[in-house]
C-alpha positions in Angstrom: -46.9 -67.5 -90.4 -43.5 -66.8 -88.9 -44.5 -68.5 -85.7 -45.3 -71.8 -87.3 -42.5 -74.3 -86.6 -41.5 -77.0 -89.1 -42.1 -79.8 -86.5 -44.6 -80.1 -83.7 -43.3 -80.8 -80.2 -44.4 -84.4 -80.5 -42.7 -84.9 -83.8 -39.5 -83.3 -82.6 -39.3 -85.5 -79.6 -39.9 -88.5 -81.8 -37.0 -87.5 -84.0 -34.7 -86.8 -81.0 -35.5 -90.2 -79.5 -35.1 -92.0 -82.8 -32.0 -90.4 -84.3 -28.8 -92.4 -84.0 -26.5 -89.7 -85.5 -26.0 -85.9 -85.0 -28.3 -83.5 -86.7 -29.1 -79.8 -86.7 -32.6 -78.3 -86.2 -33.3 -75.1 -88.0 -36.2 -72.6 -87.7 -37.3 -74.1 -84.3 -36.3 -71.3 -81.9 -37.1 -68.1 -83.7 -39.5 -66.9 -81.0 -37.3 -67.8 -78.1 -36.3 -64.8 -76.0 -33.0 -66.6 -75.3 -31.9 -65.7 -78.8 -31.2 -62.2 -77.4 -28.9 -63.6 -74.8 -25.7 -62.1 -76.3 -22.9 -61.2 -73.9 -23.8 -57.5 -73.8 -27.4 -58.4 -72.8 -26.2 -60.9 -70.2 -23.7 -58.4 -68.8 -26.5 -56.0 -68.2 -28.7 -58.6 -66.6 -25.9 -59.9 -64.3 -25.1 -56.2 -63.3 -21.6 -56.7 -62.1 -21.9 -60.2 -60.8 -18.7 -62.2 -61.3 -18.4 -65.6 -62.8 -15.5 -68.0 -63.1 -13.6 -68.2 -66.4 -11.2 -70.9 -67.5 -8.1 -69.6 -69.4 -6.0 -71.6 -71.7 -3.2 -71.0 -74.2 -4.1 -70.8 -77.9 -1.0 -72.9 -78.8 -1.5 -76.6 -79.1 0.6 -79.6 -78.2 0.5 -83.2 -79.3 -1.2 -84.1 -76.0 -4.7 -82.9 -75.0 -4.8 -79.7 -73.0 -6.9 -81.1 -70.1 -8.8 -78.9 -67.7 -6.4 -79.8 -64.8 -3.9 -77.2 -66.0 -5.9 -74.1 -66.8 -5.7 -70.8 -65.0 -8.9 -69.4 -63.5 -10.1 -65.9 -62.9 -13.4 -64.5 -61.5 -14.5 -61.6 -63.5 -17.6 -59.8 -64.8 -18.9 -60.1 -68.3 -18.1 -56.4 -68.7 -14.5 -57.1 -68.0 -14.6 -60.1 -70.4 -16.0 -57.9 -73.1 -13.3 -55.3 -72.5 -10.5 -57.9 -72.7 -11.8 -59.6 -75.8 -12.3 -56.2 -77.5 -8.8 -55.1 -76.9 -9.6 -52.4 -74.3 -7.0 -51.0 -71.9 -5.9 -53.4 -69.1 -7.4 -51.2 -66.5 -10.9 -52.0 -67.9 -10.4 -55.8 -68.2 -9.6 -56.4 -64.5 -8.3 -60.0 -63.9 -7.9 -60.6 -67.6 -5.3 -57.9 -67.9 -2.7 -60.5 -66.9 -3.5 -62.6 -70.0 -2.7 -61.4 -73.5 -5.7 -61.9 -75.7 -3.6 -63.0 -78.6 -2.1 -65.8 -76.6 -5.1 -66.9 -74.4 -8.7 -67.9 -74.7 -11.3 -67.6 -71.9 -14.3 -69.9 -71.3 -17.1 -69.5 -68.8 -18.3 -73.1 -69.3 -20.8 -75.3 -67.6 -22.6 -72.4 -65.9 -26.0 -73.6 -64.7 -28.6 -71.0 -65.4 -30.6 -71.9 -62.3 -27.6 -70.9 -60.2 -26.4 -67.9 -62.1 -29.9 -66.3 -62.3 -31.3 -67.7 -59.1 -32.5 -64.2 -58.2 -34.1 -63.8 -61.6 -36.2 -67.0 -62.1 -38.4 -65.3 -64.7 -35.5 -65.6 -67.2 -35.8 -69.4 -67.1 -38.8 -69.1 -69.4 -36.7 -67.5 -72.1 -35.6 -71.1 -73.0 -38.5 -73.3 -74.2 -37.4 -76.9 -74.6 -41.2 -77.7 -74.7 -40.9 -76.9 -78.4 -38.7 -80.1 -78.6 -41.3 -82.2 -76.9 -40.2 -81.8 -73.3 -42.9 -79.8 -71.5 -41.8 -78.0 -68.4 -38.1 -78.0 -69.4 -36.7 -74.5 -69.5 -33.6 -72.6 -68.5 -33.8 -74.1 -65.1 -32.6 -77.3 -66.6 -30.1 -75.7 -68.9 -26.4 -74.7 -69.0 -24.8 -71.5 -70.3 -21.4 -71.4 -72.1 -19.6 -68.1 -72.9 -16.2 -68.2 -74.7 -13.7 -66.2 -76.6 -12.2 -67.3 -79.9 -10.3 -70.6 -79.4 -12.1 -71.6 -76.2 -12.7 -75.3 -76.3 -13.3 -78.6 -74.4 -11.1 -81.7 -74.8 -12.6 -84.5 -76.7 -14.8 -86.6 -74.5 -18.1 -88.5 -74.4 -20.9 -88.0 -71.8 -21.9 -91.1 -70.0 -25.5 -89.9 -69.3 -28.3 -88.7 -71.7 -28.3 -87.1 -75.0 -27.7 -83.4 -75.7 -29.5 -80.5 -77.3 -27.4 -77.4 -77.9 -28.7 -74.0 -78.9 -26.2 -71.6 -80.5 -27.0 -68.0 -79.5 -24.0 -65.8 -80.5 -21.0 -66.5 -82.7 -20.2 -69.9 -84.2 -18.8 -73.1 -82.7 -17.2 -76.0 -84.6 -18.1 -79.5 -83.4 -15.9 -82.5 -84.1 -18.0 -85.6 -83.4 -17.2 -89.3 -83.5 -19.6 -92.2 -83.2 -19.6 -94.6 -80.2 -18.0 -97.3 -82.4 -14.8 -95.2 -82.6 -14.2 -95.4 -78.9 -11.2 -97.8 -79.1 -9.6 -95.6 -81.9 -9.9 -92.5 -79.6 -7.8 -94.1 -76.7 -10.3 -93.5 -73.9 -9.0 -92.6 -70.4 -10.5 -91.7 -67.1 -7.6 -89.6 -66.0 -8.3 -86.8 -65.3 -11.2 -88.4 -63.5 -14.6 -86.7 -63.7 -17.9 -88.5 -63.2 -19.9 -89.0 -66.5 -17.0 -87.9 -68.7 -14.7 -90.3 -70.6 -11.8 -88.3 -72.1 -9.7 -89.1 -75.2 -6.0 -89.3 -75.0 -5.8 -87.8 -78.5 -5.5 -84.1 -79.1 -8.1 -83.8 -81.9 -6.7 -80.4 -82.9 -3.2 -81.9 -83.4 -3.2 -85.7 -83.1 0.0 -87.6 -82.4 -0.4 -90.3 -85.0 2.8 -92.0 -84.1 1.6 -92.6 -80.6 -2.1 -93.1 -81.5 -2.1 -94.7 -84.9 -5.6 -96.1 -84.6 -6.9 -92.5 -84.6 -6.6 -92.8 -88.4 -9.5 -95.2 -88.3 -12.0 -92.7 -86.8 -14.9 -91.2 -88.8 -15.2 -87.5 -88.0 -18.5 -85.7 -88.3 -17.7 -82.0 -88.3 -20.3 -79.2 -88.2 -20.1 -75.5 -87.6 -23.1 -74.4 -85.6 -24.5 -70.9 -86.2 -26.8 -68.7 -84.1 -30.4 -69.9 -84.1 -29.5 -73.5 -84.8 -29.9 -76.4 -82.4 -27.5 -79.4 -82.5 -28.6 -82.8 -81.4 -25.8 -84.9 -80.0 -26.8 -88.6 -79.6 -25.9 -90.7 -76.6 -22.2 -91.6 -76.2 -21.0 -89.6 -79.3 -17.6 -88.2 -78.7 -17.2 -84.5 -79.2 -14.5 -81.8 -79.3 -15.9 -78.3 -79.4 -14.2 -75.0 -80.2 -15.3 -71.4 -80.5 -14.3 -69.9 -83.9 -15.7 -66.4 -83.5 -14.5 -63.6 -81.2 -17.3 -64.3 -78.7 -19.7 -67.2 -78.5 -22.7 -68.0 -76.4 -24.4 -71.4 -76.2 -27.2 -73.0 -74.2 -27.6 -76.7 -73.7 -29.8 -79.2 -71.9 -29.1 -82.9 -71.3 -32.0 -85.2 -71.9 -32.4 -88.3 -69.6 -32.6 -91.7 -71.2 -33.6 -95.1 -69.9 -30.0 -96.3 -70.5 -28.8 -93.9 -67.9 -29.7 -96.3 -65.1 -27.1 -98.9 -66.2 -24.6 -96.0 -67.0 -24.9 -94.9 -63.4 -23.9 -98.3 -62.2 -20.9 -98.2 -64.6 -19.9 -94.8 -63.3 -20.2 -95.9 -59.7 -17.8 -98.8 -60.4 -15.4 -96.5 -62.2 -15.4 -94.0 -59.4 -14.7 -96.8 -56.8 -11.7 -98.2 -58.8 -10.2 -94.8 -59.7 -10.5 -93.3 -56.2 -9.2 -96.4 -54.5 -6.2 -96.9 -56.8 -5.2 -93.2 -57.3 -5.7 -92.3 -53.6 -3.1 -95.1 -52.7 -0.4 -93.3 -54.8 2.1 -91.0 -53.2 0.5 -87.5 -53.5 4.0 -86.1 -54.1 4.0 -87.6 -57.6 2.2 -84.5 -58.8 -0.3 -86.3 -61.0 -3.3 -84.1 -61.2 -5.7 -87.0 -61.6 -8.9 -85.4 -60.2 -10.6 -82.9 -62.5 -11.4 -79.6 -60.8 -15.1 -80.2 -61.4 -14.8 -83.0 -58.8 -14.8 -81.5 -55.3 -12.9 -84.3 -53.7 -11.7 -87.9 -53.9 -14.6 -89.6 -52.1 -13.9 -92.4 -49.7 -14.3 -96.1 -50.4 -17.2 -96.3 -48.0 -19.1 -93.5 -49.7 -18.3 -94.9 -53.2 -19.7 -98.3 -52.1 -22.9 -96.6 -51.0 -23.2 -94.9 -54.4 -22.7 -98.2 -56.1 -25.4 -99.9 -54.0 -27.8 -97.0 -54.6 -27.2 -97.0 -58.3 -27.9 -100.8 -58.5 -31.0 -100.5 -56.3 -32.3 -97.6 -58.5 -31.6 -99.7 -61.7 -33.8 -102.6 -60.5 -36.5 -100.3 -59.2 -36.7 -98.7 -62.7 -36.6 -102.1 -64.3 -39.5 -103.3 -62.1 -41.5 -100.1 -62.7 -41.0 -100.3 -66.5 -42.8 -103.6 -66.5 -46.0 -102.1 -65.2 -45.6 -98.5 -66.3 -44.4 -96.8 -69.6 -42.0 -94.6 -67.6 -40.2 -95.0 -64.3 -41.5 -93.4 -61.2 -39.7 -90.2 -60.4 -39.4 -91.4 -56.8 -36.5 -93.6 -57.7 -34.5 -90.5 -58.6 -34.4 -89.3 -55.0 -31.8 -91.9 -54.3 -29.6 -91.0 -57.2 -26.4 -89.1 -56.7 -26.6 -87.8 -60.3 -28.9 -87.7 -63.3 -28.5 -86.7 -66.9 -29.2 -83.1 -65.8 -26.8 -83.2 -62.8 -23.8 -84.0 -65.0 -20.2 -83.7 -64.1 -20.3 -80.0 -64.7 -22.8 -79.5 -61.9 -20.6 -81.1 -59.3 -18.7 -77.9 -58.5 -17.9 -76.2 -55.3 -21.0 -74.8 -53.7 -23.2 -77.4 -55.4 -24.9 -79.5 -52.7 -25.6 -83.0 -53.9 -29.2 -82.8 -52.8 -29.6 -79.7 -54.9 -28.4 -81.5 -57.9 -30.5 -84.6 -57.6 -33.2 -84.8 -60.2 -35.5 -87.7 -61.2 -33.6 -90.6 -62.7 -36.4 -91.2 -65.1 -38.2 -88.2 -66.5 -41.9 -88.8 -66.7 -43.5 -88.8 -70.1 -40.3 -89.5 -72.1 -41.1 -92.6 -74.1 -38.4 -94.6 -75.7 -38.8 -94.6 -79.5 -37.4 -97.2 -81.7 -35.7 -96.1 -84.9 -38.1 -98.3 -86.9 -41.0 -96.4 -85.4 -40.1 -93.3 -87.4 -40.8 -94.3 -90.9 -38.5 -91.7 -92.4 -36.3 -89.1 -90.7 -37.4 -85.8 -92.3 -34.0 -84.5 -93.3 -34.2 -81.3 -95.3 -33.9 -77.5 -94.8 -35.3 -77.8 -91.2 -33.4 -80.9 -90.1 -29.9 -81.1 -91.5 -28.0 -84.4 -91.3 -24.4 -84.2 -90.1 -22.6 -86.5 -92.4 -19.1 -88.1 -92.2 -16.3 -86.1 -93.6 -15.8 -88.6 -96.4 -19.2 -87.8 -97.8 -19.9 -84.7 -99.8 -22.4 -82.4 -98.1 -23.9 -79.0 -98.7 -24.2 -76.0 -96.4 -28.0 -76.0 -96.3 -29.5 -73.7 -93.7 -26.1 -72.1 -93.1 -24.7 -75.2 -91.5 -21.2 -75.7 -92.7 -20.2 -79.4 -92.8 -16.5 -79.9 -93.3 -15.4 -82.3 -96.1 -11.6 -82.0 -95.8 -10.0 -84.3 -93.2 -7.0 -81.9 -93.1 -9.3 -79.4 -91.4 -9.7 -81.8 -88.5 -6.1 -82.9 -88.3 -4.3 -79.6 -88.8 -6.6 -76.6 -88.5 -6.3 -75.0 -85.0 -8.7 -72.3 -83.9 -7.2 -72.4 -80.4 -5.7 -74.7 -77.9 -7.1 -76.2 -74.7 -4.9 -76.0 -71.7 -6.2 -77.9 -68.7 -7.0 -76.6 -65.1 -5.2 -75.9 -61.9 -5.3 -78.5 -59.3 -8.2 -79.0 -57.0 -7.9 -79.3 -53.2 -10.1 -81.7 -51.3 -12.6 -78.9 -50.3 -12.4 -76.2 -52.9 -11.4 -75.4 -56.4 -8.3 -73.3 -56.6 -8.7 -70.1 -58.6 -5.9 -67.8 -59.8 -6.2 -64.1 -60.3 -2.5 -63.5 -60.6 -0.4 -63.4 -63.8 1.2 -66.8 -63.5 1.4 -68.8 -66.7 -0.4 -72.2 -66.6 1.8 -75.1 -65.6 3.6 -76.8 -68.5 1.3 -79.3 -70.1 2.1 -82.9 -68.9 0.7 -86.1 -70.3 -1.8 -87.9 -68.1 0.6 -90.8 -67.9 3.8 -88.7 -67.9 5.7 -91.3 -66.0 6.4 -92.9 -69.3 8.6 -90.0 -70.2 11.3 -91.2 -67.8 11.0 -94.9 -68.4 9.6 -95.9 -71.7 9.2 -99.5 -70.6 7.7 -98.8 -67.2 4.0 -99.2 -66.7 2.3 -96.5 -64.7 -0.8 -96.6 -62.5 -2.6 -94.7 -65.2 -1.7 -97.4 -67.7 -3.3 -100.0 -65.5 -6.4 -97.8 -65.0 -6.8 -97.3 -68.7 -7.3 -101.0 -69.0 -9.3 -101.6 -65.8 -11.8 -98.8 -66.4 -11.9 -99.0 -70.1 -15.6 -98.4 -71.1 -15.9 -101.9 -72.6 -14.5 -103.5 -69.5 -16.6 -101.5 -67.1 -19.7 -102.3 -69.2 -19.0 -106.0 -68.8 -18.3 -105.7 -65.1 -21.6 -103.8 -64.6 -23.6 -106.5 -66.4 -21.9 -109.2 -64.4 -22.6 -107.3 -61.2 -26.3 -106.7 -62.1 -26.7 -110.3 -63.0 -25.2 -111.4 -59.7 -27.6 -109.0 -57.8 -30.6 -110.1 -59.8 -29.9 -113.7 -58.7 
């Protein structure tokens, strides 16, 4: 029958926990009520409630358009629909200041538990239990609504793996394996917990400045409505909306490896905050991403580090006697895979974000345990661009490297600066500040090293991983 899914929940979780590369699940969510969550439906449900949109220019530069220089407006979905549909400016409210042909808008990282806090029954429209995670619903999921060209800069998430449901429109995903990290020139400026950004603008790479980017292996897939993309741990991704309106829903899945990752993130936060806070604030370097409320003090960062190390050893000890960690260890965590960087916004109390560091009943599967990954019409392998692929199940996998290097469906133009206590929003008609490189001091003195140059070395993912291991070994002794 139509309700029969190609994989059981148990089999699906086994696949998710075993896969080491991105893949697309098809025919798994046909009965999910969330498939009806198009913007018109959501507009009716929200009934005039405003949400914050990030606006960026569709033009692209050779440097990434980080979130630190976007404009922001608070608007209703009805106004968003009017703007994207070319309606008179009087109907599009705050968007009337931004010409649709020049700008894109993105309501990104919207936690469903917060948006629909007065309508908790909607949480059950999302059924991650079909993927082997019982009890996980919209309450642990995030909503993304964008116009054509809306995108996120290339980055990797430090915590968890990712399941992404496409609801309306299509999105193009550019993915790179963890082994390509050095070729993507990682940076922690702008700083945001659990996100490592690339200095390369994937839509228009500066190959003179970043020649090693030529050595990357791109996995590009266009995700269509009804499909679910699996993004493995530490895979880089640049995502762009390629249809007039797109709606996506995702959920980050906790992994055992997150415990060490939290230690690494605590070390990174301590170093970045200490060094950048010592700089002259008049330099104008927007180093703190707007998703971070403030630059936390050294004392607080040291507390986070000690809690992360303590939780790591508690989980290690628990894993010896139990198949999964006790959820009690999560109470001491500042973050979890579900409380990602995106959740740490103004109005999000840390206690409200805290979730178990180890989710119960999530076994760790070895790749060998799954005799054969059942790729086929229901599980489509996302292959490197150099390999010929088909468009099975309506998944379009690009095979021309020029699409990645030259095709531009829209730019990504950073965010306005964040104060220590609140995110600055803009409802006026000012154009976003001119894009500046994260280490723009090199523009004046090509031979001068900046603070950011030093940080790129100090908090390089490989260096931080080594420091974390040394620190854990010292603590263990």
